[in-house]
N, C-alpha and C positions, 0 to 999 in steps of 0.2 A: 514492462508496465511502469516500473519505478523510474526508468530513464525518461519516459514520457512525462511523468509527473514532475520529475526534477527539472526537465527542460521548461515545462510550463511555469514553474516557480521562478526559474532563472529569467525567463522572458518577462514575467510580471515584475520582478525586482528591477530589471533594466528599464522597463517602461516607467516604473515608478520614479526611478532616478532621473530619467530624461524629462518626465513631466514636471518634476520638482525644479529642475534647472530652468526649463522654459518658463515655468511659473515665476521664478525669481527674476528672470531677465525682463519679463513683460508685465510684472505685477504693478497695478496702479495703487497698491496699498502701501502703508508705512512698513518700516522694518519689523516693528513689533507684531503687527497684524500678519505679515508674511511669515514670520517665525511661528506664530500660533497656528496658522494654516498648515505649514509644513509639519509641525508636530502632530496635528490632527491626522494628516494624511499618513504620516509614518505609523501612527497608532493603528489606523485602519489597515495598513499593509501588514503590520505585525499580527493583528487579530485574524486577518485573512489567512496568513501563512500558518498560524497555529490551528485554525479551523481545518484547513486542508490536511495538515499533518495528522490531526486527530482522526479525520475521516479515513486517511490512508492507513493508519494504525488499526482502526476498527475493521477495515476490509481485509487487512493482512491477518488479523486474528480469526476472522471468519474463514478465510481460505485455509489457514492452518488447522482449524477445527474440522473442516470438511475433509481435508486430506487425511487427518487421523482416523476419521470414521471410515473412509474408503480403505485405508490400509488395514484396519481391523477386519473389515469384511473380506478383503483379499486374503488375509492371514487365515481366517476361518475356512474360506474356500480351499485354500492350499492345504490346510490341515486335513480337511475332509478328503481331498484327492489323495493325499499320502496314505491316509487310513484305508481308503478303498484299494489303493495299490498294494498295501501290505496284506489285506484280506485276500485279494486275488492271488498274490504270490503264495500265501499259505495254502489256499485251496489247490493251486497247481502243484505245490510241493507234496501235499498229502495224496493227491491223485497219482503222482509219479511213484510214490512209495509203495 
């Protein structure tokens, strides 16, 4: 899943760079206006990347929390199975004596 997100971010950044280059080449604006436009777009790209990173971190935290809960339940189930096995062993041992 993280590879998929990483590739999406990579494609976004490459697209952003290509778009900026094409914009510079064909811009009917002055240099100052073009630099301001590029700065704005770079800021938008940075904000987008930060937002996606924050969303990814939140999803990862949720998955970690859910996995901890599942592990706790499995541990309880395993402990109950071990206790049941011990009880059965003790009963069979007392029967054989």
